[in-house]
Steps between C-alpha positions, in 0.01 A plus 500: 500500500628843416427788732544859402440836659337708228578867444183596687621303803264207452643156564429273201529120503445293186370811326233581761506759780564350841283634780556494873268203556696289251834584657363434847371161384840415353672590826257311725376205295777441250834609649697295246373746235661786690820302547514449123448872433710681758833452673404649836170343601521644850514855364216424258271349764581776749376764256190299407414436865534869582261581215227277638365784712574772245220693331405362160662789314836418658490129425613524137800699619568226755492234227761691301713554811479130591634388162771766512603401854520134405714552188454274196603136525403342171672572166268696277331687782524865416485802725463862399537793742 
């Protein structure tokens, strides 16, 4: 799976925007997905967990920050500032 942060700041996986609920599900129900995507799973999960209580408008920012904090693991995963 390729994951990209689009120019507008949206996280995109397999060509589709990734929302907070999806990322939270990955972190809680499918941690091997996160391990495959990022090098620092602790940093990733820490950001996602902190976002759980965040207002909805801040959750997309938290998704982007979580992927950035974790750093890419898999070849082909792209990241744009």
